[in-house]
ROMIDREN-723010 format. One record per residue: residue number from 1; x, z, y of N, C-alpha, C, CB in turn. Coordinates in steps of 0.2 Angstrom, whole numbers, always signed. Glycine has a CB too. Layout:
<kevos>
 pos  n.c1  n.c3  n.c2 ca.c1 ca.c3 ca.c2  c.c1  c.c3  c.c2 cb.c1 cb.c3 cb.c2
 NUM     X     Z     Y     X     Z     Y     X     Z     Y     X     Z     Y
...
</kevos>
This chain:
<kevos>
 pos  n.c1  n.c3  n.c2 ca.c1 ca.c3 ca.c2  c.c1  c.c3  c.c2 cb.c1 cb.c3 cb.c2
   1    +4    +0    -6    +0    +0    +0    +4    +0    +6    -5    +6    +0
   2   +10    +4    +6   +14    +4   +12   +17    -3   +13   +20    +9   +11
   3   +19    -6    +8   +22   -13    +9   +17   -18   +12   +25   -15    +2
   4   +11   -17    +9    +5   -22   +11    +4   -21   +18    -1   -21    +7
   5    +3   -14   +21    +1   -13   +28    +7   -15   +32    +0    -5   +29
   6   +13   -14   +30   +19   -16   +34   +19   -24   +35   +25   -14   +31
   7   +17   -27   +29   +17   -35   +29   +12   -37   +34   +16   -37   +22
   8    +6   -34   +33    +0   -36   +37    +2   -35   +45    -6   -33   +35
   9    +5   -29   +46    +6   -28   +53   +11   -33   +56    +9   -21   +54
  10   +17   -34   +52   +22   -39   +54   +19   -46   +55   +28   -39   +49
  11   +15   -48   +51   +12   -55   +51    +8   -56   +58    +7   -56   +46
  12    +5   -50   +60    +1   -51   +66    +6   -51   +72    -4   -45   +67
  13   +11   -47   +72   +16   -47   +77   +20   -53   +78   +21   -41   +76
  14   +22   -56   +72   +25   -62   +72   +21   -68   +74   +28   -64   +65
  15   +14   -68   +73   +10   -73   +76    +9   -72   +83    +3   -72   +72
  16    +9   -66   +86    +9   -65   +93   +15   -68   +96    +8   -58   +95
  17   +21   -66   +93   +27   -69   +96   +27   -76   +96   +33   -66   +92
  18   +25   -79   +91   +25   -87   +90   +20   -90   +96   +22   -89   +83
  19   +15   -86   +97   +10   -89  +102   +14   -89  +109    +4   -84  +103
  20   +18   -83  +110   +21   -83  +117   +27   -88  +118   +24   -76  +117
  21   +29   -92  +112   +33   -97  +113   +30  -103  +117   +35  -100  +106
  22   +23  -103  +117   +20  -108  +121   +16  -104  +127   +14  -111  +117
  23   +20  -100  +130   +17   -95  +135   +15   -99  +142   +21   -90  +137
  24   +17  -105  +142   +14  -109  +148    +7  -111  +148   +19  -115  +149
  25    +4  -110  +142    -3  -111  +142    -7  -104  +141    -5  -116  +136
  26   -12  -104  +145   -16   -98  +145   -19   -96  +138   -22   -98  +150
  27   -21  -101  +134   -24  -100  +128   -20   -97  +123   -27  -107  +125
  28   -13   -98  +124    -8   -95  +120    -7   -88  +121    -1   -99  +120
  29    -8   -86  +127    -8   -79  +129   -14   -75  +127    -7   -78  +137
  30   -19   -79  +127   -26   -76  +124   -25   -74  +117   -32   -80  +126
  31   -22   -79  +113   -21   -78  +106   -16   -73  +105   -18   -85  +103
  32   -11   -72  +109    -6   -67  +107   -10   -60  +108    +0   -67  +112
  33   -14   -59  +113   -17   -53  +114   -22   -51  +108   -22   -53  +121
  34   -25   -56  +105   -30   -55  +100   -25   -53   +94   -33   -62   +98
  35   -20   -56   +93   -15   -54   +87   -13   -46   +88    -9   -58   +86
  36   -12   -44   +94   -10   -37   +96   -16   -33   +94    -8   -37  +103
  37   -22   -35   +96   -28   -31   +94   -28   -30   +86   -34   -34   +97
  38   -27   -35   +83   -27   -35   +75   -22   -31   +72   -26   -42   +72
  39   -16   -30   +75   -11   -26   +73   -13   -19   +74    -4   -27   +77
  40   -17   -17   +80   -19   -11   +81   -25    -9   +76   -22   -10   +88
  41   -29   -14   +74   -34   -13   +69   -31   -11   +62   -38   -19   +68
  42   -25   -14   +60   -21   -12   +54   -19    -5   +55   -15   -17   +53
  43   -17    -3   +60   -15    +4   +61   -20    +9   +60   -11    +5   +68
  44   -26    +7   +63   -32   +12   +63   -34   +12   +56   -38    +9   +67
  45   -33    +7   +52   -35    +7   +45   -32   +13   +41   -34    +0   +41
  46   -26   +14   +42   -22   +19   +39   -20   +25   +43   -15   +16   +36
  47   -24   +26   +49   -22   +32   +53   -22   +38   +50   -27   +31   +59
  48   -27   +40   +45   -28   +46   +42   -22   +48   +38   -34   +46   +38
  49   -18   +42   +36   -13   +43   +31    -6   +42   +33   -14   +39   +25
  50    -5   +42   +40    +2   +41   +43    +3   +46   +48    +3   +34   +46
  51    +9   +48   +50   +11   +53   +54    +7   +52   +61   +18   +54   +55
  52    +4   +57   +64    +1   +56   +71    +6   +53   +76    -2   +62   +73
  53   +12   +56   +76   +17   +54   +80   +19   +46   +80   +24   +58   +79
  54   +19   +44   +73   +20   +37   +72   +14   +32   +75   +21   +35   +65
  55    +8   +35   +74    +2   +31   +76    +2   +31   +83    -4   +34   +73
  56    +3   +36   +87    +3   +36   +94    +9   +32   +97    +4   +43   +97
  57   +15   +32   +94   +20   +28   +97   +19   +20   +96   +27   +30   +93
  58   +16   +18   +90   +15   +11   +89    +9    +9   +93   +14   +10   +82
  59    +4   +13   +94    -2   +11   +98    +0   +11  +106    -7   +17   +98
  60    +5   +15  +108    +7   +15  +115   +11    +8  +116   +12   +21  +116
  61   +15    +7  +111   +19    +0  +112   +15    -6  +112   +25    +0  +106
  62   +10    -6  +108    +5   -12  +107    +1   -12  +114    +1   -11  +101
  63    -1    -6  +116    -5    -7  +123    +0    -9  +128    -7    +1  +124
  64    +6    -7  +128   +11    -9  +134   +12   -17  +133   +17    -5  +133
  65   +13   -19  +127   +13   -26  +127    +7   -30  +129   +15   -28  +119
  66    +1   -28  +127    -5   -31  +129    -6   -31  +137   -11   -28  +126
  67    -4   -25  +140    -5   -24  +147    -1   -30  +151    -3   -17  +149
  68    +5   -32  +149    +9   -37  +152    +5   -44  +152   +16   -38  +149
  69    +1   -45  +147    -3   -51  +146   -10   -51  +149    -4   -53  +139
  70   -12   -45  +152   -19   -44  +154   -21   -49  +160   -20   -37  +156
  71   -16   -49  +165   -18   -53  +171   -19   -61  +170   -13   -52  +176
  72   -15   -64  +167   -16   -71  +165   -22   -72  +160   -10   -75  +163
  73   -22   -68  +156   -28   -68  +151   -34   -68  +154   -27   -63  +145
  74   -35   -63  +159   -41   -61  +162   -43   -67  +167   -41   -55  +166
  75   -38   -70  +170   -39   -76  +175   -42   -82  +171   -33   -77  +179
  76   -39   -83  +165   -41   -88  +161   -48   -87  +158   -36   -89  +155
  77   -49   -81  +156   -56   -80  +153   -61   -81  +158   -56   -73  +150
  78   -60   -78  +164   -65   -79  +170   -67   -86  +171   -63   -76  +176
  79   -62   -91  +171   -63   -98  +172   -67  -101  +166   -56  -102  +173
  80   -65   -99  +160   -68  -101  +154   -75   -99  +154   -64   -99  +148
  81   -76   -93  +155   -83   -90  +155   -88   -93  +160   -83   -82  +157
  82   -85   -95  +166   -90   -98  +171   -91  -105  +168   -86   -99  +177
  83   -87  -108  +165   -88  -115  +162   -93  -115  +157   -81  -118  +160
  84   -92  -110  +152   -97  -109  +147  -104  -107  +149   -95  -104  +142
  85  -104  -103  +155  -111  -101  +158  -114  -107  +160  -110   -96  +163
  86  -111  -111  +164  -114  -117  +167  -116  -122  +162  -109  -121  +172
  87  -113  -122  +156  -115  -127  +151  -121  -124  +147  -109  -127  +145
  88  -122  -117  +147  -127  -114  +143  -134  -115  +147  -126  -107  +143
  89  -133  -116  +154  -139  -116  +158  -139  -123  +162  -139  -111  +164
  90  -136  -128  +159  -135  -135  +162  -142  -138  +163  -131  -139  +158
  91  -147  -136  +159  -153  -139  +160  -157  -136  +167  -158  -138  +155
  92  -154  -131  +169  -157  -128  +175  -153  -129  +181  -158  -120  +174
  93  -148  -132  +181  -143  -133  +186  -143  -141  +189  -136  -131  +185
  94  -142  -142  +195  -142  -148  +198  -134  -151  +197  -144  -149  +205
  95  -133  -157  +196  -126  -160  +196  -122  -157  +201  -126  -167  +196
  96  -116  -154  +200  -111  -152  +205  -113  -145  +207  -112  -156  +211
  97  -118  -142  +204  -119  -135  +205  -113  -130  +203  -126  -132  +202
  98  -112  -125  +207  -106  -120  +206   -99  -123  +206  -107  -117  +199
  99   -99  -130  +209   -92  -133  +209   -87  -129  +213   -93  -140  +211
 100   -89  -126  +219   -84  -123  +223   -82  -116  +220   -88  -121  +230
 101   -86  -113  +216   -84  -107  +213   -80  -108  +207   -90  -103  +211
 102   -82  -113  +203   -78  -115  +197   -71  -118  +199   -81  -121  +193
 103   -70  -121  +205   -64  -123  +208   -59  -117  +209   -65  -128  +214
 104   -62  -112  +212   -59  -106  +214   -56  -103  +208   -63  -101  +218
 105   -60  -102  +203   -57   -98  +197   -52  -103  +193   -63   -97  +192
 106   -53  -109  +193   -48  -113  +190   -41  -113  +193   -50  -121  +189
 107   -42  -113  +200   -35  -112  +204   -32  -105  +203   -37  -113  +211
 108   -36  -100  +203   -34   -93  +202   -30   -93  +195   -40   -88  +202
 109   -33   -96  +190   -30   -95  +183   -23   -99  +183   -35   -99  +178
 110   -23  -105  +187   -17  -108  +187   -11  -104  +191   -18  -115  +190
 111   -13  -101  +196    -9   -97  +200    -6   -91  +196   -12   -95  +207
 112   -11   -88  +192    -9   -82  +188    -4   -84  +183   -15   -79  +185
 113    -5   -90  +180    +0   -92  +175    +7   -94  +178    -3   -99  +171
 114    +7   -96  +184   +13   -97  +187   +17   -91  +188   +12  -101  +194
 115   +13   -86  +191   +16   -79  +192   +19   -76  +185   +11   -74  +195
 116   +15   -77  +180   +17   -74  +174   +24   -78  +171   +12   -75  +168
 117   +24   -84  +172   +30   -88  +170   +36   -86  +174   +29   -95  +170
 118   +35   -85  +181   +40   -84  +185   +43   -77  +184   +38   -85  +192
 119   +39   -72  +182   +41   -65  +181   +44   -64  +174   +35   -61  +182
 120   +44   -69  +170   +48   -69  +164   +45   -63  +159   +55   -68  +164
 121   +38   -62  +160   +36   -56  +156   +35   -58  +149   +29   -55  +159
 122   +35   -64  +147   +34   -66  +140   +40   -63  +136   +34   -73  +139
 123   +46   -63  +139   +52   -60  +136   +52   -52  +135   +58   -62  +140
 124   +49   -49  +140   +48   -42  +139   +43   -40  +134   +45   -39  +146
 125   +38   -44  +133   +33   -43  +128   +36   -44  +121   +26   -47  +129
 126   +40   -49  +121   +43   -51  +114   +47   -45  +112   +47   -58  +115
 127   +51   -42  +117   +56   -37  +115   +52   -31  +112   +60   -35  +121
 128   +46   -29  +116   +42   -24  +113   +39   -25  +106   +36   -23  +118
 129   +37   -31  +105   +34   -33   +99   +39   -33   +93   +30   -40   +99
 130   +45   -35   +95   +50   -35   +89   +51   -28   +87   +56   -39   +91
 131   +51   -24   +92   +52   -16   +91   +46   -14   +86   +53   -12   +97
 132   +40   -16   +88   +35   -14   +84   +35   -17   +77   +28   -16   +87
 133   +37   -23   +76   +38   -26   +69   +43   -21   +65   +41   -33   +70
 134   +48   -19   +68   +53   -15   +64   +50    -8   +62   +59   -14   +68
 135   +46    -6   +67   +42    +1   +66   +37    +0   +60   +38    +3   +72
 136   +34    -6   +59   +30    -7   +54   +33    -7   +47   +26   -14   +55
 137   +39   -10   +47   +43   -10   +41   +45    -3   +38   +50   -14   +42
 138   +46    +2   +43   +48    +9   +41   +42   +13   +40   +53   +11   +46
 139   +36   +11   +41   +30   +15   +41   +29   +18   +34   +24   +11   +43
 140   +28   +25   +34   +27   +28   +28   +19   +30   +28   +31   +35   +28
 141   +16   +29   +22    +9   +30   +21    +8   +34   +15    +5   +23   +21
 142    +4   +39   +16    +3   +44   +10    -4   +41    +7    +2   +51   +12
 143    -4   +42    +0   -10   +40    -3    -9   +33    -6   -16   +40    +1
 144   -13   +31   -11   -13   +25   -14   -20   +21   -14   -10   +25   -21
 145   -20   +15   -14   -26   +11   -15   -31   +13   -10   -29   +12   -22
 146   -37   +13   -12   -43   +15    -8   -42   +21    -4   -49   +15   -11
 147   -39   +26    -7   -38   +33    -4   -34   +32    +3   -35   +38    -8
 148   -30   +27    +3   -25   +26    +9   -29   +22   +15   -19   +22    +7
 149   -34   +18   +13   -37   +14   +18   -45   +16   +19   -37    +7   +17
 150   -48   +19   +14   -55   +21   +14   -57   +25   +21   -57   +25    +8
 151   -53   +30   +22   -55   +34   +28   -55   +30   +35   -50   +40   +29
 152   -50   +25   +35   -50   +21   +41   -56   +17   +42   -43   +17   +41
 153   -58   +14   +36   -63    +9   +36   -70   +13   +38   -64    +6   +29
 154   -70   +19   +35   -76   +23   +36   -76   +25   +43   -76   +30   +32
 155   -71   +27   +46   -70   +29   +53   -72   +23   +58   -63   +31   +55
 156   -70   +17   +56   -72   +11   +60   -79   +10   +60   -68    +5   +58
 157   -82   +10   +54   -90   +10   +54   -93   +15   +57   -92    +9   +46
 158   -91   +21   +56   -94   +27   +60   -94   +27   +67   -91   +34   +57
 159   -88   +25   +70   -87   +25   +77   -91   +19   +80   -80   +24   +79
 160   -92   +13   +76   -96    +8   +79  -103   +10   +79   -95    +2   +74
 161  -105   +13   +73  -112   +15   +73  -114   +20   +79  -114   +19   +66
 162  -109   +25   +80  -110   +29   +85  -110   +26   +92  -105   +35   +85
 163  -106   +21   +93  -106   +17   +99  -112   +13  +100  -100   +12  +100
 164  -115   +11   +95  -122    +7   +95  -127   +12   +97  -123    +4   +88
 165  -127   +18   +95  -132   +23   +96  -132   +25  +104  -132   +29   +92
 166  -126   +25  +106  -125   +27  +113  -127   +21  +118  -117   +28  +115
 167  -126   +15  +116  -129    +9  +120  -136    +9  +120  -126    +3  +117
 168  -140   +11  +115  -147   +12  +115  -150   +16  +120  -150   +14  +108
 169  -146   +21  +122  -148   +26  +127  -145   +24  +134  -145   +33  +125
 170  -139   +21  +134  -136   +19  +140  -132   +13  +139  -132   +25  +143
 171  -135    +7  +141  -131    +1  +140  -127    -1  +146  -136    -5  +139
 172  -122    +4  +148  -117    +2  +153  -112    -2  +151  -114    +9  +156
 173  -109    -6  +155  -103   -10  +153   -98    -7  +149  -100   -14  +159
 174   -96    -1  +151   -91    +3  +148   -93    +5  +140   -90   +10  +151
 175  -100    +7  +140  -102    +8  +133  -102    +2  +128  -109   +12  +133
 176  -105    -3  +131  -105   -10  +127   -98   -12  +125  -108   -15  +132
 177   -93   -11  +130   -86   -13  +128   -83    -9  +123   -82   -13  +135
 178   -85    -2  +123   -82    +2  +118   -85    +0  +111   -84   +10  +119
 179   -92    -1  +111   -95    -4  +105   -91   -10  +102  -102    -5  +106
 180   -90   -15  +107   -87   -21  +105   -80   -19  +101   -86   -25  +111
 181   -76   -15  +104   -69   -13  +102   -70   -11   +94   -66    -8  +106
 182   -74    -6   +93   -75    -3   +87   -78    -9   +82   -80    +3   +87
 183   -82   -13   +84   -85   -18   +79   -79   -23   +78   -91   -22   +83
 184   -75   -25   +82   -69   -29   +81   -64   -26   +76   -66   -31   +88
 185   -63   -20   +77   -59   -16   +72   -61   -17   +65   -58    -9   +74
 186   -68   -16   +64   -71   -16   +57   -71   -23   +55   -78   -13   +57
 187   -72   -28   +59   -72   -35   +58   -65   -37   +55   -74   -39   +64
 188   -60   -35   +58   -53   -37   +55   -52   -34   +48   -48   -36   +60
 189   -54   -27   +48   -52   -24   +42   -56   -26   +36   -54   -16   +43
 190   -63   -28   +37   -67   -31   +32   -64   -38   +30   -74   -32   +34
 191   -61   -42   +35   -58   -48   +33   -52   -47   +28   -55   -51   +39
 192   -48   -42   +29   -42   -40   +25   -45   -38   +18   -38   -34   +28
 193   -51   -36   +17   -53   -34   +11   -57   -40    +7   -58   -28   +12
 194   -56   -46   +10   -60   -51    +7   -59   -53    +0   -58   -58   +11
 195   -53   -52    -3   -51   -53   -10   -56   -49   -15   -44   -52   -11
 196   -58   -43   -13   -61   -39   -17   -68   -41   -19   -62   -32   -14
 197   -71   -45   -15   -78   -49   -16   -79   -54   -10   -84   -44   -17
 198   -76   -60   -11   -76   -64    -5   -83   -66    -2   -73   -71    -8
 199   -88   -67    -6   -95   -68    -4   -98   -62    +0  -100   -70    -9
 200   -97   -56    -2  -100   -51    +1   -96   -49    +7  -100   -45    -4
 201   -89   -49    +7   -85   -48   +13   -86   -53   +18   -78   -47   +11
 202   -87   -59   +16   -88   -65   +21   -94   -64   +25   -88   -72   +18
 203   -99   -62   +21  -106   -60   +24  -105   -55   +30  -111   -59   +19
 204  -102   -49   +27  -101   -43   +32   -97   -45   +38   -98   -38   +28
 205   -92   -49   +37   -87   -51   +42   -91   -56   +47   -81   -54   +39
 206   -95   -60   +44   -99   -65   +49  -103   -61   +54  -103   -70   +45
 207  -107   -56   +51  -111   -52   +55  -107   -48   +61  -115   -47   +51
 208  -101   -45   +59   -97   -42   +64   -94   -47   +69   -92   -38   +60
 209   -92   -53   +66   -89   -58   +71   -95   -60   +76   -87   -64   +67
 210  -101   -61   +74  -106   -63   +78  -108   -57   +83  -113   -64   +74
 211  -108   -51   +81  -109   -45   +85  -103   -45   +90  -109   -39   +81
 212   -97   -46   +88   -91   -45   +93   -92   -51   +98   -85   -46   +89
 213   -94   -57   +96   -95   -62  +101  -100   -61  +106   -97   -69   +97
 214  -106   -58  +104  -111   -56  +109  -108   -51  +114  -117   -53  +105
 215  -105   -46  +111  -103   -41  +116   -97   -43  +120  -101   -35  +112
 216   -93   -47  +117   -87   -50  +121   -89   -54  +126   -82   -54  +116
 217   -94   -59  +125   -97   -63  +130  -100   -59  +136  -102   -68  +127
 218  -103   -54  +134  -106   -49  +139  -101   -46  +143  -111   -44  +136
 219   -96   -44  +140   -90   -41  +144   -87   -46  +149   -85   -37  +139
 220   -86   -52  +146   -83   -57  +150   -87   -59  +157   -81   -63  +146
 221   -94   -59  +156   -98   -60  +161   -98   -54  +166  -105   -61  +159
 222   -97   -48  +164   -96   -42  +168   -90   -43  +172   -96   -35  +164
 223   -85   -45  +169   -78   -46  +173   -79   -51  +178   -72   -47  +168
 224   -82   -57  +176   -84   -62  +181   -88   -60  +187   -87   -68  +177
 225   -93   -56  +185   -98   -54  +190   -94   -49  +196  -103   -50  +188
 226   -89   -45  +193   -85   -41  +198   -81   -45  +202   -81   -36  +193
 227   -78   -50  +199   -73   -55  +203   -77   -59  +208   -69   -59  +198
 228   -83   -61  +206   -87   -65  +211   -89   -60  +217   -93   -67  +208
 229   -91   -54  +216   -92   -49  +221   -86   -48  +226   -95   -43  +218
 230   -80   -47  +223   -75   -45  +226   -71   -50  +230   -70   -41  +222
 231   -71   -56  +227   -66   -61  +230   -68   -68  +231   -60   -61  +226
 232   -74   -69  +228   -77   -76  +228   -79   -78  +235   -82   -77  +223
 233   -78   -85  +237   -80   -87  +244   -84   -93  +243   -73   -89  +248
 234   -88   -94  +238   -93   -99  +237   -98   -99  +243   -96  -100  +230
 235  -103  -104  +243  -108  -104  +247  -113   -98  +245  -112  -110  +248
 236  -117   -96  +250  -122   -90  +248  -127   -92  +243  -126   -88  +255
 237  -129   -99  +243  -133  -101  +238  -130  -101  +231  -136  -108  +240
 238  -124  -104  +231  -120  -104  +225  -120   -97  +222  -113  -107  +225
 239  -118   -92  +226  -117   -85  +223  -124   -82  +221  -114   -81  +229
 240  -129   -84  +224  -136   -81  +222  -137   -84  +215  -141   -83  +227
 241  -136   -91  +214  -138   -94  +208  -133   -91  +203  -136  -101  +209
 242  -127   -90  +204  -122   -87  +199  -124   -80  +197  -115   -87  +202
 243  -126   -76  +202  -128   -69  +200  -134   -69  +195  -129   -65  +206
 244  -139   -74  +197  -145   -74  +193  -143   -76  +186  -150   -79  +196
 245  -139   -81  +185  -137   -84  +179  -134   -79  +174  -133   -90  +179
 246  -129   -75  +178  -125   -70  +174  -130   -65  +171  -120   -67  +178
 247  -135   -62  +176  -139   -57  +173  -144   -59  +168  -143   -55  +179
 248  -146   -65  +168  -151   -68  +163  -147   -69  +156  -153   -75  +165
 249  -141   -71  +157  -137   -72  +151  -135   -65  +147  -131   -76  +152
 250  -134   -60  +152  -132   -54  +149  -138   -51  +146  -130   -49  +155
 251  -144   -52  +148  -150   -49  +145  -151   -52  +138  -156   -51  +149
 252  -149   -59  +138  -150   -62  +131  -145   -59  +126  -149   -70  +132
 253  -139   -59  +128  -133   -56  +124  -134   -49  +122  -127   -57  +127
 254  -136   -45  +126  -137   -38  +124  -143   -37  +120  -139   -34  +131
 255  -149   -41  +121  -154   -40  +116  -152   -43  +109  -160   -45  +119
 256  -148   -48  +109  -146   -51  +102  -141   -46   +99  -142   -57  +103
 257  -137   -43  +103  -132   -38  +100  -136   -32   +97  -127   -35  +105
 258  -141   -29  +101  -144   -23   +99  -148   -25   +92  -149   -21  +104
 259  -151   -31   +92  -155   -33   +86  -151   -33   +80  -159   -39   +87
 260  -145   -36   +81  -140   -36   +75  -137   -29   +74  -134   -41   +77
 261  -136   -25   +79  -134   -19   +77  -139   -14   +73  -132   -15   +84
 262  -145   -15   +75  -150   -12   +71  -150   -13   +64  -157   -13   +74
 263  -149   -20   +62  -149   -22   +55  -142   -19   +52  -149   -29   +54
 264  -137   -20   +56  -130   -19   +52  -129   -12   +51  -125   -22   +57
 265  -131    -7   +56  -129    +0   +56  -134    +4   +52  -127    +2   +62
 266  -138    +1   +48  -144    +4   +45  -141    +9   +40  -149    +0   +41
 267  -135    +8   +37  -132   +13   +32  -129   +18   +35  -127    +9   +27
 268  -129   +24   +32  -124   +30   +34  -117   +28   +33  -126   +36   +30
 269  -112   +30   +37  -105   +29   +35  -103   +30   +28  -101   +33   +40
 270  -105   +36   +25  -103   +37   +19  -106   +32   +14  -106   +44   +17
 271  -112   +30   +15  -115   +25   +10  -111   +18   +11  -122   +24   +12
 272  -110   +16   +17  -106   +10   +18   -99   +10   +15  -105    +9   +26
 273   -96   +16   +16   -89   +16   +13   -89   +17    +5   -86   +23   +16
 274   -94   +20    +3   -94   +21    -5   -96   +14    -8  -100   +26    -7
 275  -100   +10    -4  -101    +3    -7   -95    -1    -7  -107    +0    -3
 276   -91    -1    -2   -85    -5    -2   -80    -2    -7   -82    -5    +5
 277   -80    +5    -7   -75    +8   -12   -77    +5   -19   -76   +15   -12
 278   -83    +4   -21   -86    +2   -27   -83    -5   -28   -93    +2   -28
 279   -83    -9   -23   -81   -16   -24   -73   -16   -25   -82   -20   -17
 280   -70   -12   -22   -62   -11   -23   -61    -9   -30   -60    -6   -18
 281   -64    -4   -32   -63    -2   -39   -64    -7   -44   -67    +5   -41
 282   -69   -10   -44   -71   -16   -48   -66   -21   -48   -78   -19   -47
 283   -64   -23   -42   -59   -28   -41   -52   -26   -44   -58   -30   -34
 284   -50   -20   -43   -44   -17   -45   -44   -17   -53   -42   -11   -42
 285   -49   -15   -56   -50   -14   -63   -50   -21   -67   -57   -10   -65
 286   -53   -26   -64   -53   -32   -67   -46   -36   -66   -58   -37   -64
 287   -42   -34   -60   -36   -38   -59   -30   -35   -63   -35   -37   -51
 288   -30   -28   -63   -25   -24   -66   -27   -18   -69   -19   -23   -62
 289   -30   -18   -75   -33   -12   -78   -28    -6   -78   -35   -13   -85
 290   -22    -6   -80   -17    -1   -80   -16    +2   -73   -11    -3   -84
 291   -15    -2   -68   -13    +0   -62   -19    +3   -59   -12    -6   -57
 292   -25    +1   -60   -31    +4   -58   -32   +11   -61   -38    +0   -59
 293   -31   +12   -67   -31   +19   -70   -26   +24   -67   -30   +18   -78
 294   -20   +21   -66   -15   +26   -62   -18   +27   -55    -8   +22   -62
 295   -20   +22   -52   -23   +24   -45   -28   +29   -45   -25   +17   -42
 296   -33   +28   -49   -39   +32   -50   -37   +39   -51   -44   +29   -55
 297   -32   +40   -55   -30   +47   -57   -26   +50   -52   -26   +46   -64
 298   -23   +47   -47   -18   +50   -42   -22   +54   -37   -14   +44   -39
</kevos>
């Protein structure tokens, strides 16, 4: 298990570093940040069975790396979100609508990318990530098999379920974003468990991916709305149209997310985890009976 977790963590770090080789493109920076988040999800999966000091140090380093990428990533996402929003409501917009605002955000994204390249931050991020990769190689994990990862999976589901329940009472942007982070953790962890039962894991992962997209799009619209209020210089009519479209789309996304959350989080955390543990044991028993017997006895 220690070797597997180390390998999974290093793979995500190496993928992030590879993305940064193309750091002149905003999409590459966005991909690097996603890989960093996946590495954090791997850590969370074994959090209960690694030293707290190790978990905090690696988490801090990964956050530091991601923070260097935040500005160009956010500028890119705002421009992309506005483009997607206009496409979603194209039947309600006249040709050329929002062109001034869209031009501003495209220009802001280009300028942020130039600042990122000029500041040579990609090299700083790469140094941090290579340090994290070495830490993953030395990571010590107590427990074997499901006992090593089960508590982390249960925690991810439990935290997501709790975040969903909080959103039902208070659908603030902060609460919705917290729900999204926990759903994304579980989505990646379930993806790693795909071999135990591909059809079942794919179905679960698809639901979580869809949920993450609803909540992610909502958060991107929230960031866009903030930027429009603070710095956008479009015509008054354009800004009024844009605010209306953002609010309408957020209502659609939040309703869809809550409906999906109601179905997905119907199980108790213990039930969800026991079900996955059953899949794991069956898979291990069929794959290697002697290894499974030793694992179950430990």
